[in-house]
Structure formats: C-alpha cells, structure tokens
C-alpha positions in Angstrom: 16.3 -15.9 23.4 19.7 -17.7 24.2 22.1 -19.9 22.4 23.8 -19.2 18.9 20.7 -17.3 17.9 20.8 -14.8 20.4 23.2 -12.4 18.4 21.5 -12.9 15.0 20.5 -9.7 12.9 18.7 -9.1 9.6 20.4 -7.8 6.7 18.9 -4.1 6.6 20.4 -3.5 3.1 18.8 -6.6 1.8 15.4 -6.0 3.5 15.4 -2.3 2.1 16.5 -3.3 -1.2 13.5 -6.0 -1.4 11.1 -3.0 -0.3 12.4 -0.9 -3.1 12.5 -3.6 -5.7 8.6 -4.5 -5.2 7.8 -0.7 -4.8 8.2 -0.6 -8.6 5.3 -2.9 -9.0 2.7 -0.4 -9.4 4.7 2.6 -8.7 3.1 6.1 -9.0 4.7 9.4 -10.3 4.5 10.8 -6.7 6.6 8.1 -5.3 3.8 5.7 -3.7 2.2 2.7 -5.1 -1.3 1.8 -6.7 -1.6 -1.9 -6.4 -5.2 -2.6 -5.6 -6.1 -6.2 -4.6 -6.8 -8.8 -7.2 -5.4 -6.6 -10.1 -2.8 -7.5 -12.5 -0.2 -5.7 -10.4 -1.4 -7.5 -7.4 -0.8 -10.8 -9.2 2.7 -9.5 -10.4 3.9 -8.9 -6.8 2.0 -12.1 -5.6 4.3 -13.9 -8.3 7.5 -12.1 -7.1 6.7 -13.1 -3.6 6.2 -17.0 -4.3 9.3 -17.1 -6.3 11.3 -15.2 -3.6 10.0 -17.7 -0.9 10.6 -20.6 -3.0 14.3 -19.5 -3.4 14.4 -19.4 0.3 13.7 -23.0 0.5 9.9 -22.6 1.5 7.0 -24.5 0.5 4.4 -22.1 -0.7 0.6 -22.9 -0.7 -2.4 -20.7 -1.5 -5.9 -21.3 -0.1 -9.4 -20.5 -1.6 -9.3 -16.7 -0.6 -5.7 -16.2 -2.3 -3.9 -16.0 0.8 -0.4 -17.1 0.4 1.5 -19.3 3.0 5.2 -19.6 2.7 6.4 -22.3 5.1 9.9 -22.7 6.5 10.2 -26.2 8.0 11.0 -26.7 11.8 12.7 -29.3 13.9 9.2 -30.6 14.9 6.7 -30.0 12.2 4.0 -31.5 14.4 4.1 -28.1 16.3 1.9 -25.3 14.8 3.8 -22.8 12.9 4.7 -19.4 14.0 3.3 -17.0 11.5 4.3 -13.6 10.3 1.7 -12.0 8.3 0.6 -8.8 6.6 -0.3 -7.7 3.0 1.0 -6.4 -0.1 -2.2 -4.8 -1.5 -2.3 -1.0 -1.4 -4.6 1.9 -1.5 -5.3 3.7 -4.8 -2.8 6.2 -3.6 -0.6 4.3 -1.1 2.7 4.2 0.3 5.8 1.7 0.0 5.6 0.7 3.5 1.9 -0.2 4.7 1.6 -3.8 5.1 4.5 -4.4 2.7 7.3 -3.9 5.5 5.4 -6.7 7.4 5.5 -9.1 4.6 8.9 -8.5 3.3 10.4 -8.4 6.8 9.0 -11.8 7.2 10.7 -13.0 4.1 13.9 -11.3 5.4 13.7 -13.3 8.8 13.5 -16.5 6.9 16.5 -15.6 4.8 18.4 -14.5 7.9 17.6 -17.9 9.6 18.8 -19.6 6.4 22.0 -17.6 6.3 23.0 -18.6 9.9 21.9 -22.2 9.4 19.3 -21.9 12.3 16.8 -24.5 12.7 13.6 -23.4 14.7 11.7 -25.7 16.9 8.4 -25.0 15.1 8.0 -24.2 11.5 8.0 -20.5 10.5 5.2 -19.2 8.0 5.1 -15.8 6.3 1.7 -15.0 4.9 0.3 -12.4 2.5 -3.3 -11.9 3.5 -5.6 -10.9 0.4 -7.6 -7.7 0.5 -6.4 -6.2 3.8 -7.2 -2.5 2.6 -10.8 -3.0 1.5 -10.3 -0.2 -0.9 -11.4 -2.2 -3.8 -13.6 -5.0 -2.1 -15.4 -3.9 1.1 -15.0 -4.9 4.0 -11.5 -4.5 4.8 -9.4 -7.5 6.1 -11.9 -9.8 3.9 -9.6 -12.9 3.6 -8.2 -13.0 7.1 -11.7 -12.6 8.2 -12.8 -15.8 6.3 -9.7 -17.6 7.9 -11.0 -16.5 11.3 -14.6 -17.6 10.7 -16.1 -14.0 10.8 -17.3 -14.2 7.1 -17.7 -17.3 4.9 -16.3 -17.9 1.5 -19.7 -17.5 -0.4 -20.0 -14.0 1.4 -16.5 -12.9 0.1 -16.8 -14.0 -3.3 -20.0 -12.2 -3.9 -18.3 -8.8 -2.7 -18.4 -6.6 -5.7 -16.0 -3.6 -6.6 -17.6 -0.2 -7.7 -17.6 -1.6 -11.4 -19.6 -4.6 -10.4 -16.9 -7.4 -10.7 -17.2 -10.0 -7.8 -14.3 -10.9 -5.7 -14.4 -14.3 -6.6 -14.3 -13.6 -10.2 -11.6 -11.4 -9.8 -9.4 -13.9 -7.5 -10.1 -16.5 -10.3 -9.0 -14.2 -13.2 -5.4 -13.7 -11.8 -4.9 -17.2 -11.0 -4.9 -17.1 -7.2 -8.2 -19.1 -6.2 -6.2 -21.8 -4.3 -7.8 -25.4 -3.7 -7.2 -25.4 -0.1 -10.0 -24.4 2.3 -9.6 -21.0 3.9 -9.4 -21.5 7.6 -8.4 -25.1 7.9 -4.8 -24.1 9.0 -4.0 -23.9 12.7 -1.5 -21.2 13.6 0.7 -21.4 16.7 1.2 -17.7 16.9 0.9 -14.6 14.5 3.0 -11.4 14.5 2.8 -8.6 12.3 5.3 -5.8 11.6 3.6 -2.6 10.5 4.2 1.3 10.3 2.1 2.9 12.9 0.1 5.1 10.5 0.0 7.5 13.3 2.3 10.4 15.1 2.7 8.9 18.3 5.9 7.1 18.2 7.4 9.9 16.2 6.3 12.5 18.5 7.9 10.6 21.6 11.0 9.7 19.9 10.4 5.8 20.3 11.5 3.2 17.8 9.1 0.4 18.7 5.6 0.3 19.3 4.6 -2.9 21.3 1.0 -3.2 20.2 -1.6 -4.4 23.0 -4.6 -4.4 20.7 -6.9 -2.7 18.1 -9.7 -0.2 18.4 -13.1 -1.4 17.3 -14.4 -0.2 14.0 -17.7 0.1 12.0 -18.3 0.9 8.5 -21.5 2.1 6.9 -22.8 2.8 3.3 -25.4 5.7 3.2 -27.5 6.1 0.0 -29.4 9.5 -0.3 -32.4 10.0 -2.7 -33.7 13.4 -3.5 -35.0 14.5 -7.0 -32.8 15.7 -9.9 -33.9 19.0 -11.5 -32.8 21.9 -13.3 -30.3 24.2 -11.5 -31.7 27.2 -13.0 -35.4 26.8 -12.8 -35.9 25.2 -9.6 -36.4 27.5 -6.6 -34.4 26.8 -3.6 -37.2 26.1 -1.2 -38.7 23.5 -3.9 -35.4 21.6 -4.0 -34.7 18.0 -2.7 -31.0 18.3 -3.1 -29.3 15.1 -1.9 -25.6 16.4 -2.1 -26.7 19.4 0.2 -28.3 16.9 2.7 -24.9 14.7 2.4 -23.1 17.8 3.3 -25.1 18.4 6.7 -24.6 14.7 7.3 -20.9 14.8 6.9 -20.9 17.6 9.3 -23.1 15.8 11.7 -20.6 12.6 11.5 -17.8 14.9 12.6 -19.7 16.1 15.5 -20.6 12.8 16.8 -16.6 12.1 16.9 -15.9 15.4 18.6 -18.5 14.7 21.3 -16.6 11.5 22.3 -13.2 13.1 22.2 -10.3 12.4 22.5 -10.4 8.7 21.4 -13.3 8.9 19.1 -12.6 9.2 15.2 -15.2 9.5 12.4 -14.6 9.8 8.6 -16.7 10.0 5.5 -13.9 9.0 2.9 -15.9 8.3 -0.1 -18.6 10.1 -1.8 -20.4 9.9 -5.3 -23.1 12.4 -6.5 -25.3 11.7 -9.4 -25.9 12.8 -12.1 -22.8 14.8 -11.2 -23.7 17.5 -13.7 -22.8 21.2 -13.2 -26.5 22.5 -13.9 -28.6 19.6 -12.3 -29.5 19.6 -8.5 -28.1 16.2 -7.5 -30.7 13.7 -6.9 -28.7 10.7 -5.5 -25.7 10.6 -3.4 -23.7 7.5 -2.1 -21.2 7.9 0.7 -19.3 6.0 3.4 -18.8 6.5 7.1 -16.1 5.1 9.2 -16.6 5.1 13.0 -13.9 4.1 15.5 -13.2 4.0 19.2 -11.2 1.7 21.5 -14.1 1.1 23.8 -17.1 -1.0 22.0 -19.9 0.4 24.2 -18.8 4.1 23.1 -18.7 3.0 19.6 -22.2 1.6 19.9 -23.3 5.1 21.3 -21.5 6.6 18.3 -23.3 4.5 15.9 -26.8 5.3 17.4 -26.1 9.0 17.4 -25.0 9.1 13.8 -28.2 7.0 12.8 -30.5 9.5 14.5 -28.9 12.7 13.3 -28.7 11.4 9.7 -32.5 10.3 9.5 -33.3 13.8 11.2 -31.5 15.6 8.4 -33.0 13.3 5.7 -36.6 14.1 7.1 -36.1 17.9 7.4 -34.9 17.7 3.7 -37.4 15.5 2.2 -34.9 12.8 1.3 -35.0 9.3 1.4 -32.0 7.4 3.2 -30.7 3.8 3.3 -28.2 3.2 5.9 -26.3 -0.2 5.9 -23.4 -1.4 8.2 -21.1 -3.3 6.3 -18.4 -3.9 8.5 -18.3 -4.3 12.4 -14.8 -5.2 13.8 -15.0 -5.0 17.8 -12.0 -3.8 19.9 -9.3 -6.6 20.4 -6.7 -7.1 23.0 -3.7 -9.1 21.9 -2.1 -12.1 23.7 -0.2 -11.2 26.7 2.6 -13.8 26.0 3.1 -12.5 22.6 3.0 -8.8 23.7 5.6 -9.7 26.3 7.9 -11.5 23.7 7.8 -8.3 21.6 8.8 -6.3 24.7 11.5 -8.6 25.5 12.8 -8.3 22.2 12.6 -4.6 22.2 14.5 -4.4 25.5 17.2 -7.0 24.5 17.9 -5.0 21.2 18.0 -1.6 23.2 15.3 0.1 21.5 13.2 2.9 23.0 9.6 1.5 23.1 5.9 2.0 24.3 2.9 0.3 24.6 0.4 1.3 22.1 -3.1 0.5 20.8 -3.6 0.5 17.1 -6.0 2.8 15.6 -6.1 1.3 12.2 -7.5 -2.1 11.5 -5.1 -5.0 10.6 -5.3 -8.5 9.6 -4.0 -9.3 13.2 -7.4 -8.1 14.7 -9.0 -11.2 13.1 -6.2 -13.7 13.4 -6.2 -12.8 17.2 -9.6 -14.6 17.2 -7.9 -18.1 16.3 -4.3 -17.6 17.2 -1.9 -16.0 20.0 -1.3 -12.7 18.2 0.3 -9.3 18.5 1.9 -6.6 16.4 5.1 -4.5 16.3 5.0 -0.8 15.2 7.7 1.4 13.9 7.5 5.3 13.2 6.4 6.6 10.0 7.0 10.3 9.1 4.5 12.8 10.6 2.2 9.6 11.1 1.1 9.7 7.3 -0.2 6.7 5.6 -2.6 5.8 2.9 -0.7 8.3 1.3 1.9 8.5 -1.5 4.1 10.6 0.4 4.0 7.8 3.2 7.6 7.4 4.6 9.6 5.3 7.2 13.1 5.4 7.7 15.5 2.8 6.9 16.9 2.6 10.5 13.6 2.2 12.0 12.2 -0.5 9.4 15.4 -2.5 10.2 15.0 -2.1 13.9 11.5 -3.3 13.6 12.5 -6.3 11.5 15.1 -7.2 14.1 12.7 -7.1 16.8 10.3 -9.4 14.9 13.3 -11.9 14.4 13.9 -11.9 18.3 10.3 -12.1 19.1 9.8 -15.0 16.7 12.8 -16.9 18.1 11.7 -16.1 21.7 8.3 -17.6 21.0 9.9 -20.4 19.2 11.8 -21.2 22.5 9.0 -21.3 24.5 7.2 -23.4 22.4 9.8 -26.0 22.6 10.0 -25.6 26.5 6.1 -26.4 26.8 6.6 -29.4 24.2 9.3 -30.7 26.8 7.1 -30.2 29.7 4.1 -31.8 27.9 6.2 -34.7 26.9 
C-alpha cells in the first residue's frame, strides 16, 4: 500500500462504540447477546446496520436469502467489489464479538475511507450473511452456502427450527426476503475479520492470525427409539432405555475424536429426551454430532467409525436408530494472494502474527468457492466463544480492523494494476 492511503488508521473509539451500541440489541443479563437469526431482535440489528450504511453513503440491497450488501462506489464500478463479510446473528448464549466484529469493522473501514476522502479503484461492499450460526436453522452458513451454490433457495426456505417454523416464512415475517436472486452477484475478493474462537493467538502472544483455511466439518442428527415404560416397575434387563443408549453413544463419539488426536474434535451439543419425565424410562432421544478435522480423508474415517460404533450400541440395546448427515463442509484452502495481502498488512502495521487454520466454520469457507477469500483472526480471552463471557480486548479488535483496512487497500491497488496491464 502506497500513496496518501498508506497511513490511514481506523477510529478505534468509534468502532468500539458501535460494537457496544449493537450489543444492547438482544443483550443478556450475563453480558452476552441472544440474537437468533430471523427473530425480531435480528430484524432490529439489521435495521440499525442498514441505516448506518446508508448514512455512510452506501447503496444497500438485500437478496432473496436476506443477505445485506452495503456498497461504497469506487473509481471504476465495472470492477468486481472487494467484500468484507461476516454475520450479526448469535448463539442463544452468544457473546458480543463472534461475527459482529467482522461486520462492524467493515462499516468502520467505509467510514474511515469517507473521513479521509479516499476513493478506491473498485467498489467496497460490507456484507451481513444470514444464519451463519445455524443455531436456529441448520445447517450453519446457510445463506452464504446458497450464494456459493452449495444449497438451493428452495432447500434453504424449507429448513425448519425446533418449533416447526420454516426459514422462508421467518425471513418473510421480518421483512428481509429481498427481491434479488442469491448468488447472482460477483465478488472480486472477500475478507472476514473474526475473533479466533480458540486459544492459540493468546497463548503465543500474537495479535493477528493470518488464516490460510478452514478445517472440514460434518454435522449429523441422530434419533434413537426405545420403549417408554414405568421407572418403578420395569426390571433393568427388560428396559429399552433410549437415553442410556445415547449416553454410551456420546462416549463413543468422544473416543472417535481421541483416536484421531491431536487435530480431531467431536461434539454432541444438543440432546432431547422424551417424554422427559422423572419416572418414565426414556423411549426416544434426539441428539446432534459435530465432527471436525483439517483433513477430509481423516474426517471420512471418523464418520465411518462413528456410524459403526453407534449402530453396534443400538443393536446391543435393542434400540432403533436413524442417523442423518445434515451438513458437510469440506476443508478449505484460502486464496494465496489474499492471504499474502493480510500478511503484508500485519507486517506493515508491526503486529505479531502467525499463519493459522480455522477450527470453526465461517461464511468465508463457502465464499472461497466463488471468490478469492481469506480471513483475519484476533485473540479472544482464553479462546472462549459461543459463550456470554466471550471477550476480546479493544486494542486487539482495533488492530484487526486496521489490518483489514490495509489488506483491502492492498488488494484494491493490485486490482487497479491488473486492470492497467489488461487495458
């Protein structure tokens, strides 16, 4: 990055203020946020974001999946936009930073360019991707997945929450079912700033994670069927206890991850026992499984081992089992030029950095299929995320936003150089 833009810096106090301002929308008593996708609270933060982007001089559009695009014009609007994207929805017990930092830092980049009268060569867009978390409508990253052609819109609209409400219905209810098709929107590049959601940067004293890719992930839904019976009068050997079977299965899932240490992780994060009565042997259990590994081949072996183990447990316990894979996100390698731009930005700003692979899923994993993509990580305290106690230091968030600004301008300059050579 050279010229008058070389010494630009974002307004850290303003960025922090917007993070704290939007954190009041869905604020929880423990200091976090509960802002599930396509709820009234999600609508409120979307309305806030649209108004803020309009005030910053952007043209704001919404596509059929509710993705919001805030576009700042460039010198050459025939160039594909450089996108800064993340999400504003949260987990039920989410924190103030997961996803939110990426969207609001993007807004701060636009405001900073406005403050200094900088005209980029290409348009710059800030994107709020719908339903990144997947906590209400599975799978996660649903709308970026439609954008990238992984899912179709009909599939997405038909996804239901645990109360039976459809995604399309909920999107329409809050007024964010846009009239533009999802995916018919070319991007020149995509960068996402995010808290690490892990302990590596903090442990190593690094401020910036230069993200080279995302590990592979697979999600499953499992339903066990036994027999409800009286807890006092059904002898132990004659029981078909679905919850007991699930307990053995959860331990087996854990063993699969341990067998593929150190990179494998496996989680059962949701479980429902029915009829959920203290004096009834559980007759049905629903639970979820989340398997992850950076190597797709190892992940496939983990899936096969999990399937064998669960079916063996069900057979021995006399339980019926239905296991469905509901999400498969292969491992991703990010664009080398975009990764290099982030590295140059971190080096130029004097921040300690390291290359890192994301253990969590992000919209960038899907967008990488259709546009050059990378991510920037900043530390979070003790690696804690998806938790109301999630915390990131202001200085780290500001540093990440500065690196984001520098990387965007670096990429923009290279866009212009390529356009000159092509012309």
